TITITOR-53174 format. One line per 10 residues: number of its first residue (from 1); their letters; for each residue x, y, z of C-alpha. Coordinates in nm, 3 decimals. Layout:
NUM) A) X/Y/Z; ...
This chain:
1) MLAAGVLSGC) 1.697/4.939/1.820; 1.713/4.717/2.124; 1.512/4.585/2.424; 1.625/4.559/2.771; 1.721/4.195/2.751; 2.058/4.098/2.603; 2.209/3.742/2.552; 2.537/3.844/2.696; 2.878/3.673/2.615; 2.802/3.598/2.246
11) GARHAPPPTA) 3.163/3.609/2.090; 3.333/3.704/2.420; 3.439/3.357/2.475; 3.667/3.373/2.164; 3.805/3.726/2.207; 4.168/3.737/2.167; 4.371/3.825/2.478; 4.523/4.177/2.493; 4.872/4.231/2.393; 5.147/4.309/2.642
21) SQASLASVLV) 5.118/4.681/2.547; 4.732/4.673/2.588; 4.737/4.485/2.911; 4.875/4.782/3.111; 4.546/4.957/3.048; 4.188/4.804/3.151; 4.004/4.748/2.819; 3.727/4.543/2.685; 3.707/4.384/2.331; 3.397/4.482/2.129
31) EPEQTSAQRR) 3.223/4.198/1.969; 2.857/4.161/1.814; 2.603/4.026/2.054; 2.239/3.902/2.000; 1.992/4.145/2.125; 1.611/4.196/2.096; 1.531/4.441/1.807; 1.286/4.720/1.884; 1.087/4.983/1.708; 1.005/5.302/1.891
41) FDGVIQAVNR) 0.716/5.541/1.853; 0.586/5.845/2.011; 0.281/5.788/2.237; 0.053/6.022/2.446; -0.036/5.957/2.808; -0.410/5.938/2.891; -0.609/5.905/3.208; -0.813/5.592/3.218; -1.071/5.778/3.432; -1.148/6.134/3.288
51) ATVTAQTSGR) -1.463/6.309/3.289; -1.630/6.640/3.190; -1.842/6.729/3.492; -2.173/6.893/3.360; -2.446/7.069/3.533; -2.766/6.856/3.595; -2.995/7.145/3.688; -3.024/7.509/3.601; -2.881/7.789/3.811; -2.616/8.057/3.851
61) VASVYHDVDD) -2.252/7.964/3.984; -2.238/8.093/4.341; -1.912/7.957/4.456; -1.604/7.777/4.294; -1.387/7.579/4.560; -1.131/7.432/4.330; -0.921/7.532/4.008; -0.685/7.397/3.749; -0.398/7.161/3.892; -0.587/7.112/4.226
71) FVPAGALLMR) -0.597/6.759/4.343; -0.924/6.660/4.471; -1.055/6.353/4.655; -1.361/6.158/4.542; -1.686/6.341/4.625; -1.500/6.667/4.703; -1.726/6.986/4.640; -1.603/7.156/4.334; -1.853/7.446/4.304; -2.192/7.533/4.424
81) LRSTMQRADL) -2.508/7.667/4.223; -2.761/7.906/4.380; -3.043/7.669/4.495; -3.349/7.904/4.591; -3.557/7.756/4.320; -3.455/7.398/4.401; -3.511/7.430/4.762; -3.855/7.595/4.709; -3.959/7.291/4.512; -3.830/7.064/4.795
91) TQARAALRAA) -4.036/7.265/5.044; -4.347/7.231/4.827; -4.295/6.851/4.772; -4.261/6.808/5.136; -4.586/6.985/5.194; -4.757/6.781/4.925; -4.638/6.473/5.093; -4.779/6.565/5.436; -5.116/6.634/5.260; -5.106/6.296/5.086
101) EARATEAQTR) -5.008/6.124/5.411; -5.315/6.271/5.569; -5.543/6.178/5.294; -5.410/5.837/5.288; -5.466/5.792/5.650; -5.824/5.920/5.632; -5.896/5.704/5.321; -5.755/5.380/5.519; -5.965/5.466/5.824; -6.273/5.494/5.620
111) YRRIHDMYER) -6.196/5.153/5.427; -6.155/4.978/5.749; -6.492/5.115/5.900; -6.680/5.036/5.568; -6.512/4.701/5.537; -6.640/4.597/5.887; -6.996/4.715/5.801; -6.981/4.542/5.474; -6.880/4.219/5.639; -7.188/4.266/5.873
121) QVVPKADFDR) -7.384/4.333/5.554; -7.499/4.675/5.689; -7.375/4.870/5.370; -7.418/4.771/5.003; -7.114/4.635/4.812; -7.116/4.970/4.602; -7.019/5.165/4.921; -6.742/4.934/4.985; -6.628/4.943/4.626; -6.598/5.310/4.642
131) VTADRDAAVA) -6.398/5.337/4.966; -6.172/5.073/4.826; -6.105/5.294/4.514; -6.065/5.599/4.732; -5.811/5.408/4.947; -5.612/5.296/4.639; -5.609/5.642/4.491; -5.489/5.789/4.812; -5.192/5.536/4.840; -5.097/5.620/4.482
141) QLNAARAAVV) -5.105/5.984/4.554; -4.884/5.921/4.857; -4.632/5.720/4.650; -4.620/5.998/4.378; -4.581/6.252/4.675; -4.284/6.061/4.808; -4.120/6.032/4.465; -4.154/6.415/4.423; -3.978/6.473/4.762; -3.694/6.247/4.626
151) SAGEGVAYTQ) -3.674/6.419/4.295; -3.683/6.768/4.451; -3.394/6.646/4.687; -3.189/6.536/4.406; -3.264/6.881/4.245; -3.103/7.042/4.567; -2.816/6.794/4.553; -2.766/6.882/4.188; -2.657/7.227/4.297; -2.345/7.089/4.475
161) IRAPYAGVIA) -2.111/6.989/4.203; -1.870/6.708/4.331; -1.576/6.519/4.194; -1.670/6.184/4.042; -1.335/6.030/4.152; -1.000/6.139/4.301; -0.795/6.314/4.050; -0.675/6.654/3.945; -0.871/6.942/3.786; -0.756/6.950/3.434
171) ERLVQAGEAV) -0.978/7.253/3.315; -1.219/7.479/3.460; -1.497/7.603/3.217; -1.715/7.836/3.404; -1.686/8.132/3.622; -1.864/8.241/3.946; -2.183/8.435/3.847; -2.241/8.246/3.512; -2.576/8.109/3.448; -2.576/7.740/3.347
181) APGTPLMKVA) -2.847/7.480/3.231; -2.853/7.101/3.229; -2.578/6.967/3.029; -2.342/7.274/3.063; -1.980/7.161/3.089; -1.831/7.284/3.424; -1.492/7.121/3.496; -1.271/6.851/3.355; -1.131/6.597/3.606; -0.867/6.341/3.535
191) SLKDLRVVVS) -0.745/6.062/3.759; -0.364/6.032/3.794; -0.412/5.682/3.951; -0.490/5.477/3.638; -0.299/5.591/3.330; -0.238/5.447/2.988; -0.041/5.533/2.672; -0.194/5.541/2.316; 0.030/5.509/2.027; -0.020/5.439/1.658
201) IPQSIAGQVR) 0.196/5.164/1.492; 0.223/5.068/1.118; 0.037/4.750/1.007; 0.365/4.592/0.926; 0.445/4.508/1.288; 0.085/4.494/1.429; 0.096/4.113/1.419; 0.422/4.102/1.611; 0.300/4.346/1.875; -0.014/4.162/1.914
211) KANAGTVFLD) 0.174/3.830/1.954; 0.435/3.967/2.191; 0.161/4.151/2.398; 0.431/4.356/2.564; 0.570/4.704/2.539; 0.793/4.968/2.739; 0.735/5.317/2.801; 1.038/5.552/2.825; 1.030/5.895/2.977; 1.314/6.097/3.143
221) GRAIPATHVT) 1.541/5.797/3.155; 1.271/5.560/3.308; 1.181/5.243/3.146; 0.828/5.144/3.251; 0.695/4.801/3.130; 0.326/4.812/3.049; 0.104/4.582/3.247; -0.145/4.522/2.955; -0.125/4.585/2.583; -0.435/4.623/2.353
231) VFPVASSLSN) -0.403/4.633/1.989; -0.716/4.768/1.832; -0.866/4.524/1.582; -0.929/4.783/1.312; -0.675/4.984/1.126; -0.733/5.361/1.052; -0.861/5.398/0.698; -0.654/5.729/0.661; -0.317/5.633/0.785; -0.334/5.241/0.768
241) TFTVRLRLPN) -0.207/5.231/1.120; -0.320/5.032/1.416; -0.392/5.198/1.759; -0.226/5.036/2.059; -0.317/5.113/2.425; -0.064/5.023/2.701; -0.176/5.016/3.067; 0.075/5.165/3.303; 0.133/5.049/3.672; -0.075/5.210/3.937
251) DITGLYPGEI) 0.226/5.315/4.148; 0.385/5.526/3.873; 0.419/5.886/3.974; 0.549/6.190/3.778; 0.331/6.113/3.468; 0.063/6.344/3.350; -0.212/6.309/3.085; -0.119/6.469/2.756; 0.254/6.418/2.787; 0.452/6.260/2.503
261) VQVAFTTGRS) 0.653/5.944/2.579; 0.857/5.700/2.379; 0.705/5.345/2.338; 0.919/5.050/2.238; 0.799/4.716/2.105; 1.023/4.413/2.043; 0.994/4.300/1.677; 1.288/4.048/1.643; 1.648/3.984/1.728; 1.967/4.152/1.583
271) AALLVPQRAI) 2.330/4.177/1.642; 2.477/4.483/1.815; 2.792/4.637/1.952; 2.780/4.692/2.328; 3.020/4.882/2.553; 3.008/4.962/2.931; 2.859/5.298/3.015; 3.162/5.400/3.213; 3.386/5.379/2.903; 3.180/5.670/2.737
281) VRRSEVTAVY) 3.329/5.999/2.721; 3.099/6.314/2.671; 3.263/6.645/2.601; 3.028/6.940/2.501; 2.847/6.793/2.199; 3.107/6.505/2.123; 3.043/6.155/2.250; 3.342/5.924/2.215; 3.534/5.629/2.349; 3.907/5.572/2.383
291) LVQPNGDVLM) 4.045/5.279/2.149; 4.340/5.102/2.272; 4.567/5.014/1.978; 4.769/4.676/1.971; 5.098/4.884/2.026; 4.942/5.036/2.343; 4.865/5.377/2.186; 4.528/5.530/2.272; 4.289/5.695/2.010; 3.976/5.911/2.091
301) QQVRLGEHLG) 3.694/5.766/1.855; 3.375/5.953/1.815; 3.062/5.725/1.844; 2.687/5.745/1.808; 2.490/5.570/2.070; 2.176/5.381/2.088; 1.973/5.201/2.365; 2.082/5.162/2.728; 2.090/4.804/2.845; 2.157/4.805/3.220
311) DRIEVLSGLV) 2.525/4.916/3.263; 2.602/4.890/2.893; 2.496/5.091/2.598; 2.457/5.020/2.228; 2.701/5.174/1.980; 2.536/5.254/1.644; 2.828/5.378/1.469; 3.196/5.468/1.534; 3.317/5.107/1.633; 3.371/4.778/1.456
321) AGDRVALDPL) 3.395/4.425/1.582; 3.738/4.359/1.718; 3.799/4.715/1.856; 3.924/4.731/2.211; 3.790/4.999/2.426; 3.949/5.156/2.738; 3.730/5.107/3.050; 3.894/5.392/3.233; 3.876/5.713/3.025; 4.075/5.910/3.272
331) AAMQRLEPFP) 4.374/5.675/3.255; 4.337/5.650/2.875; 4.327/6.027/2.840; 4.663/6.060/3.002; 4.827/5.838/2.723; 4.717/6.097/2.456; 4.914/6.373/2.317; 4.893/6.717/2.498; 4.621/6.833/2.244; 4.457/6.538/2.115
341) GVSGTPR) 4.185/6.559/1.857; 3.877/6.341/1.789; 3.955/6.061/1.534; 3.781/6.120/1.203; 3.409/6.063/1.181; 3.203/5.787/1.321; 3.285/5.457/1.133
């Protein structure tokens, strides 16, 4: 297997010139070239930010505003719970706060009056100590009442289920009318902005992958270099494989969590036969090239292809070093017999 980088020109400098019969048809001599060897594995796309949104208060689902495959911005209202009990608690907490404020004001006024009298030695110290304790207790009750209002307000806010970040709704777990309790899963949200690929590799190449710290993800003809590669430090005890996590660029579109992709890691260098992609002929299930013989004859040769490397492609079988391949399949086809066949089997 091959990586995207190729040391072009290896062996081409010593290629024999085409014969007079071959020169009339544009062709290229196939010679081994040094390329980067790769190993490919199946990986799964994951969202870096993914969460199961759960209920934080008890209630019954009143309204659901988004469903599966909806894209939502951060903070978007996903669903609403009935909030009768929570709002009653908030009203009660606010009333208790007003009462605590009144008691604190009264206690503070009494404290100032007794303090002045105590300074003038009109009242005993026991009276001053008592009003001081009453003031401190009133202040403590006031702080508790304020905290109760905040807590009750949070309870009301918990009846509005909001998206933790921008993303897509991956799953809806409840229906309108269902009763939920704290911890009940409601929806699953996945961010499509930050994606990664998780793949398992054999321990035989774990050191090479860790040292290279690079990988390429392939999907639908696209080659996407990973921005960061993490090799887990502990192998699986069941499969003796290492888990590798590859971070993808943020501007990648068209990828979704759960998709299967190909992941390539460079593991060394090897020699390969490469031909221009424009020389490849595809007819139904047959992939072939046209070989130009020394006497000028043309032979259709079936090939098996490997990796794409820019405007060239690897030939795994069907060609040998020294073969000359026609660059213009249409012109080469015109030299064949009226009903040509495909030459033998891949060499």
